[in-house]
C-alpha positions as a Markdown table, in Angstrom:
| # | Residue | x | y | z |
|---|---|---|---|---|
| 1 | Unk | -55.1 | 64.0 | -24.2 |
| 2 | Unk | -51.9 | 62.3 | -25.2 |
| 3 | Unk | -50.2 | 59.4 | -23.3 |
| 4 | Unk | -47.4 | 61.6 | -22.2 |
| 5 | Unk | -47.8 | 62.5 | -18.5 |
| 6 | Unk | -48.5 | 66.1 | -17.8 |
| 7 | Unk | -46.2 | 67.9 | -15.4 |
| 8 | Unk | -47.8 | 68.6 | -12.1 |
| 9 | Unk | -46.7 | 72.2 | -11.6 |
| 10 | Unk | -47.7 | 73.6 | -15.0 |
| 11 | Unk | -51.3 | 72.3 | -14.8 |
| 12 | Unk | -52.1 | 70.4 | -11.5 |
| 13 | Unk | -55.8 | 69.7 | -12.2 |
| 14 | Unk | -55.0 | 68.3 | -15.7 |
| 15 | Unk | -52.2 | 66.1 | -14.1 |
| 16 | Unk | -54.5 | 64.8 | -11.4 |
| 17 | Unk | -57.1 | 63.9 | -14.0 |
| 18 | Unk | -54.5 | 62.1 | -16.1 |
| 19 | Unk | -53.2 | 60.3 | -13.1 |
| 20 | Unk | -56.7 | 59.0 | -12.1 |
| 21 | Unk | -57.2 | 57.7 | -15.6 |
| 22 | Unk | -53.8 | 56.2 | -16.4 |
| 23 | Unk | -52.4 | 55.3 | -12.9 |
| 24 | Unk | -55.3 | 55.0 | -10.5 |
| 25 | Unk | -53.4 | 53.1 | -7.8 |
| 26 | Unk | -50.8 | 55.9 | -7.5 |
| 27 | Unk | -53.5 | 58.6 | -7.5 |
| 28 | Unk | -55.6 | 56.9 | -4.8 |
| 29 | Unk | -52.5 | 56.3 | -2.7 |
| 30 | Unk | -51.7 | 60.0 | -2.9 |
| 31 | Unk | -55.3 | 60.8 | -1.8 |
| 32 | Unk | -55.2 | 58.4 | 1.2 |
| 33 | Unk | -51.7 | 59.6 | 2.1 |
| 34 | Unk | -52.9 | 63.2 | 2.0 |
| 35 | Unk | -55.7 | 62.3 | 4.4 |
| 36 | Unk | -53.3 | 61.2 | 7.1 |
| 37 | Unk | -52.2 | 64.6 | 8.6 |
| 38 | Unk | -55.7 | 66.0 | 9.0 |
| 39 | Unk | -56.9 | 62.8 | 10.5 |
| 40 | Unk | -54.2 | 62.9 | 13.2 |
| 41 | Unk | -55.9 | 66.1 | 14.4 |
| 42 | Unk | -59.5 | 65.2 | 13.9 |
| 43 | Unk | -59.7 | 61.5 | 15.1 |
| 44 | Unk | -59.1 | 62.0 | 18.8 |
| 45 | Unk | -62.0 | 64.5 | 19.0 |
| 46 | Unk | -64.3 | 62.1 | 17.0 |
| 47 | Unk | -63.3 | 59.2 | 19.3 |
| 48 | Unk | -64.2 | 61.1 | 22.4 |
| 49 | Unk | -67.5 | 62.2 | 20.9 |
| 50 | Unk | -68.4 | 58.6 | 20.5 |
| 51 | Unk | -67.4 | 57.7 | 24.0 |
| 52 | Unk | -64.1 | 56.0 | 23.4 |
| 53 | Unk | -61.7 | 56.8 | 26.2 |
| 54 | Unk | -57.9 | 56.4 | 26.4 |
| 55 | Unk | -56.8 | 53.2 | 28.2 |
| 56 | Unk | -55.2 | 53.6 | 31.7 |
| 57 | Unk | -51.5 | 53.9 | 31.7 |
| 58 | Unk | -49.4 | 50.8 | 32.2 |
| 59 | Unk | -47.7 | 50.8 | 35.6 |
| 60 | Unk | -43.9 | 51.0 | 35.5 |
| 61 | Unk | -43.4 | 48.9 | 38.6 |
| 62 | Unk | -45.4 | 46.3 | 40.5 |
| 63 | Unk | -46.9 | 47.9 | 43.6 |
| 64 | Unk | -45.7 | 46.2 | 46.8 |
| 65 | Unk | -48.5 | 45.2 | 49.2 |
| 66 | Unk | -48.5 | 47.0 | 52.5 |
| 67 | Unk | -50.7 | 45.2 | 55.0 |
| 68 | Unk | -51.6 | 46.6 | 58.4 |
| 69 | Unk | -48.7 | 49.0 | 58.3 |
| 70 | Unk | -46.1 | 46.2 | 58.4 |
| 71 | Unk | -43.2 | 45.9 | 56.0 |
| 72 | Unk | -43.7 | 42.8 | 53.9 |
| 73 | Unk | -40.0 | 42.5 | 53.3 |
| 74 | Unk | -39.2 | 42.3 | 57.0 |
| 75 | Unk | -38.0 | 38.8 | 58.0 |
| 76 | Unk | -40.1 | 39.0 | 61.2 |
| 77 | Unk | -43.2 | 39.3 | 59.1 |
| 78 | Unk | -42.7 | 35.9 | 57.4 |
| 79 | Unk | -43.7 | 33.9 | 60.5 |
| 80 | Unk | -47.2 | 35.5 | 60.5 |
| 81 | Unk | -47.6 | 35.3 | 56.7 |
| 82 | Unk | -49.3 | 31.8 | 56.7 |
| 83 | Unk | -53.1 | 32.1 | 57.2 |
| 84 | Unk | -54.8 | 29.9 | 59.7 |
| 85 | Unk | -57.0 | 28.3 | 57.0 |
| 86 | Unk | -53.9 | 26.8 | 55.4 |
| 87 | Unk | -52.3 | 25.6 | 58.6 |
| 88 | Unk | -52.8 | 21.9 | 59.4 |
| 89 | Unk | -54.1 | 20.8 | 62.8 |
| 90 | Unk | -51.7 | 18.7 | 64.9 |
| 91 | Unk | -52.2 | 14.9 | 64.4 |
| 92 | Unk | -51.6 | 12.3 | 67.1 |
| 93 | Unk | -50.2 | 8.8 | 66.4 |
| 94 | Unk | -53.5 | 7.2 | 67.3 |
| 95 | Unk | -55.2 | 9.1 | 64.5 |
| 96 | Unk | -52.8 | 7.7 | 61.9 |
| 97 | Unk | -53.9 | 4.4 | 60.5 |
| 98 | Unk | -51.6 | 2.5 | 58.3 |
| 99 | Unk | -53.2 | 0.5 | 55.6 |
| 100 | Unk | -50.7 | -2.2 | 54.8 |
| 101 | Unk | -51.9 | -5.0 | 52.5 |
């Protein structure tokens, strides 16, 4: 076989053999590129067979919390929004000790 590249359409098997001997990087890139379209069809089925599931969809908006049927954006709702655990008890003046040194 001479060093002149064979034309693909006149003898495809001879051209492929020449390409693998003379230009293996190009030949293997064509093989890997040709595997792409069949894998687009086959891989989702293989993934599901192995138990891989699609991730949940990303929400398009943040869900607004609705608590006890009240509208959280109502101004009257703001006064009840502070929980009792965070509220400070009233302190008298006798309980306040000033440490002045």
